[in-house]
C-alpha positions in Angstrom: -228.3 214.2 19.8 -231.3 213.6 17.8 -232.5 210.0 17.5 -232.2 208.6 14.0 -234.2 205.7 12.5 -232.5 203.8 9.8 -233.7 201.8 6.6 -231.5 200.0 4.0 -231.9 199.3 0.4 -229.7 197.0 -2.1 -228.7 199.1 -5.0 -226.3 198.5 -8.1 -223.5 200.2 -6.0 -224.1 198.0 -3.0 -226.2 198.5 0.3 -227.2 202.0 1.0 -228.6 203.1 4.3 -230.7 206.1 5.1 -231.1 207.9 8.6 -234.0 209.9 9.3 -234.8 212.1 12.4 -238.2 213.5 13.2 -237.1 216.6 10.9 -236.2 214.8 7.8 -233.3 212.8 6.0 -230.3 213.3 8.4 -227.8 210.7 6.8 -227.0 208.5 4.0 -224.2 205.9 4.1 -222.9 203.4 1.7 -223.3 200.3 3.4 -225.0 199.3 6.7 -226.1 201.9 9.5 -223.6 202.4 12.1 -224.1 199.7 14.9 -224.0 202.5 17.6 -227.0 204.5 16.1 -229.1 201.2 15.4 -229.4 200.1 18.7 -231.2 203.0 20.1 -232.7 204.5 16.9 -236.0 206.0 17.1 -237.5 209.3 16.6 -238.0 209.1 12.7 -241.6 208.7 11.8 -242.4 205.5 10.0 -243.8 207.4 6.9 -240.8 209.5 6.5 -238.4 206.7 6.7 -240.5 204.7 4.3 -240.6 207.5 2.0 -236.9 208.1 2.0 -236.3 204.4 1.3 -238.8 204.6 -1.4 -237.4 207.6 -3.2 -233.8 206.2 -3.1 -235.1 203.0 -4.6 -237.0 204.9 -7.3 -233.8 206.9 -8.0 -231.8 203.6 -8.3 -234.3 202.2 -10.6 -234.4 205.4 -12.9 -238.0 206.2 -11.8 -237.0 209.4 -9.8 -234.7 212.3 -10.7 -235.7 214.8 -8.2 -235.9 214.2 -4.4 -238.6 215.8 -2.3 -237.8 214.9 1.1 -237.4 217.2 4.1 -233.7 217.4 5.2 -232.5 217.5 8.6 -229.3 219.8 8.4 -228.6 219.4 12.1 -225.3 217.5 11.5 -223.8 220.4 9.4 -222.1 223.7 10.2 -223.3 227.0 8.8 -220.9 227.0 5.9 -221.7 223.3 5.1 -225.3 224.1 5.0 -224.9 227.1 2.6 -222.8 225.1 0.1 -224.7 221.9 0.2 -228.2 223.7 -0.1 -226.9 225.7 -2.9 -225.7 222.4 -4.6 -229.2 220.6 -3.7 -231.2 223.5 -5.4 -229.1 224.3 -8.5 -227.3 221.1 -9.8 -230.0 218.9 -11.2 -230.0 215.2 -12.5 -227.5 214.5 -15.3 -225.7 218.0 -14.8 -222.3 218.6 -13.3 -220.5 221.6 -11.9 -216.9 222.1 -10.7 -215.7 222.9 -7.2 -214.6 226.4 -8.3 -217.8 227.3 -10.1 -219.9 226.4 -7.1 -217.5 228.3 -4.7 -218.0 231.4 -7.2 -221.8 230.9 -7.3 -222.1 230.9 -3.6 -219.8 234.1 -3.4 -222.2 235.8 -5.9 -225.4 234.7 -4.1 -224.1 235.5 -0.7 -222.2 238.7 -1.8 -218.9 237.7 0.0 -215.5 236.3 -1.1 -215.5 232.8 -2.4 -214.7 230.0 -0.2 -212.3 228.5 -2.9 -212.5 225.3 -4.5 -210.5 223.2 -2.0 -212.7 224.4 0.7 -215.9 223.2 -1.5 -214.1 219.7 -1.9 -213.8 219.4 1.9 -217.5 220.2 2.2 -218.4 217.7 -0.5 -216.4 215.2 1.2 -218.1 215.6 4.7 -221.7 215.8 3.1 -223.9 213.8 5.5 -226.6 213.3 2.8 -225.1 212.0 -0.6 -227.0 211.0 -3.4 -230.1 213.3 -2.2 -227.5 216.4 -1.9 -225.6 215.4 -5.0 -222.1 215.9 -4.1 -221.1 213.2 -6.7 -222.2 216.0 -9.4 -219.2 218.3 -8.2 -216.1 217.8 -10.3 -212.5 219.0 -10.3 -211.5 221.4 -12.9 -209.1 218.6 -14.3 -211.2 215.4 -13.6 -213.6 213.8 -11.3 -212.1 214.8 -8.1 -212.7 212.7 -5.0 -215.6 210.8 -3.5 -216.1 209.6 0.0 -218.9 207.4 -0.5 -219.0 203.6 -1.0 -215.8 202.4 -2.8 -214.7 206.2 -3.5 -214.3 207.6 -7.1 -215.7 204.4 -8.8 -219.1 205.0 -7.0 -219.0 208.7 -8.2 -218.2 207.6 -11.8 -221.1 205.1 -11.7 -223.6 207.6 -10.4 -222.5 210.2 -13.2 -222.6 207.5 -15.9 -226.1 206.3 -14.4 -227.4 209.9 -14.7 -226.0 210.3 -18.1 -223.4 213.0 -17.1 -220.6 210.7 -18.4 -220.6 208.4 -21.4 -221.1 204.7 -20.5 -218.2 202.5 -20.2 -218.2 199.0 -21.9 -218.9 197.3 -18.4 -221.5 199.8 -17.2 -224.8 198.0 -16.3 -227.9 200.0 -15.5 -230.2 198.6 -12.9 -233.1 196.7 -14.2 -236.3 198.6 -14.0 -239.0 196.8 -11.8 -242.1 195.4 -13.6 -245.3 197.5 -12.8 
């Protein structure tokens, strides 16, 4: 297993941890990094870890809509990698797609039968790099669908509202933009 270095930031949805290997961003977690990985963490260049932390902070301060970090897909299977990379490449900030639509796009791109909406949903639920690989932008045909990050679907709803893909609720608070 590749060693991963971790950094954390405080966000409007709670603590977010980013884990980087020497290849790129490998994991993002809502909450603290896993204790078993922190003890022996190393391997991530400090500049890569700092850049990942900075880009996530900029995103949550509305100063960034596109991430330009190298990603470490080593924790994903071939099918996960295909679906998640298609998602990251095609669904932009403030946009959404459905599980079924993403399945059809993958089938058209690869020229093979579609995985199916449920299969896409499972892959979204196992996404090791949420936010940067925006699984929160993938919706069910009849509503939000699920979300495995943070406190679940409420974090998904918050991220979509934050990006302008959903209308703001009365209790929505956008993060304050830091003074420059």
